[in-house]
C-alpha positions in Angstrom: 106.9 95.3 63.0 104.1 93.6 64.8 105.0 89.9 64.3 103.5 87.5 66.9 101.6 90.2 68.7 98.1 88.7 68.7 95.7 89.2 71.6 93.6 86.4 73.0 90.3 86.0 71.1 88.3 84.6 74.1 86.3 82.4 71.7 84.4 85.4 70.2 84.4 87.4 67.0 85.5 91.0 67.1 82.3 92.8 67.9 81.1 90.6 70.8 84.7 90.6 72.2 84.8 94.4 72.2 81.4 94.6 73.9 82.4 92.0 76.5 85.6 94.0 77.4 83.7 97.3 77.5 81.2 95.9 79.9 83.9 94.2 82.0 85.9 97.4 82.2 82.7 99.3 83.1 81.9 96.9 86.0 85.5 96.9 87.3 85.5 100.7 87.4 82.1 101.0 89.1 82.6 98.1 91.6 86.4 98.2 91.9 86.5 94.4 92.2 85.0 91.7 90.0 85.2 87.9 89.7 85.7 86.6 86.2 87.7 83.9 84.3 91.5 84.2 84.4 91.8 84.7 80.6 89.3 87.6 80.6 91.1 89.2 83.6 94.4 89.0 81.8 93.0 90.6 78.7 91.2 93.3 80.7 94.1 94.4 82.9 96.1 96.4 80.3 93.0 98.0 78.9 91.9 99.4 82.3 95.5 100.4 83.3 95.8 102.5 80.1 92.5 104.2 81.1 93.8 105.0 84.5 96.9 106.5 83.0 94.8 108.7 80.7 92.7 109.9 83.7 95.7 111.4 85.5 95.5 114.3 83.1 92.0 115.7 83.2 91.1 117.4 79.9 88.3 117.4 77.4 90.1 115.1 74.9 90.7 112.4 77.6 87.1 112.6 78.8 85.7 112.2 75.3 88.1 109.4 74.5 87.0 107.4 77.6 83.3 108.2 76.9 83.9 106.5 73.5 85.5 103.4 75.2 83.1 102.9 78.1 79.3 102.4 77.8 78.2 104.6 80.8 78.9 108.1 81.9 79.0 107.1 85.5 82.1 105.0 85.0 83.9 108.0 83.3 82.8 110.3 86.1 84.1 107.9 88.7 87.4 107.5 86.9 88.1 111.3 86.9 86.7 112.1 90.3 87.8 109.1 92.4 90.3 106.8 90.7 92.4 109.5 89.0 93.3 111.4 92.1 93.9 108.2 94.0 96.6 107.0 91.6 98.0 110.5 90.8 101.5 109.7 92.3 101.6 106.0 91.3 103.6 105.2 88.2 101.7 102.0 87.2 100.4 98.7 88.4 97.0 99.8 89.4 95.3 96.4 89.2 95.9 93.0 90.9 94.8 89.6 89.6 94.3 86.9 92.3 93.6 83.4 91.2 90.7 81.4 92.7 89.7 77.8 92.6 88.1 76.5 89.4 84.5 77.1 88.7 82.3 74.3 89.8 80.2 73.8 86.7 82.8 73.6 83.9 86.1 73.8 85.8 87.1 77.1 84.2 90.1 78.9 85.9 88.6 81.8 87.9 90.3 85.0 89.2 89.5 88.2 91.0 90.7 91.5 89.4 90.7 94.5 91.7 92.3 97.9 92.2 95.4 98.0 94.4 
């Protein structure tokens, strides 16, 4: 049963939220480190960690699945050629969230999410 298993909505409807997370995941994979709000980083972490786990086994099904989940082919290519081999022996915990001081304009809690 899935009682009480809601994900944070980030103040958006489903379509814009999916687009936001796709683009955040794409940027994180390409740049390996991004600065965003703490809430977005916490939602993004399990999504990208599942992608890294998929990448450890390089086959056509995993490639097509990630092409569906990411907006650019460059990110998928980097996942399979750079990040997959890097974390081949690691069992999990590929990302780190470091908290920063609040944003100056609106006081939002900020964080850096990066690969370990």
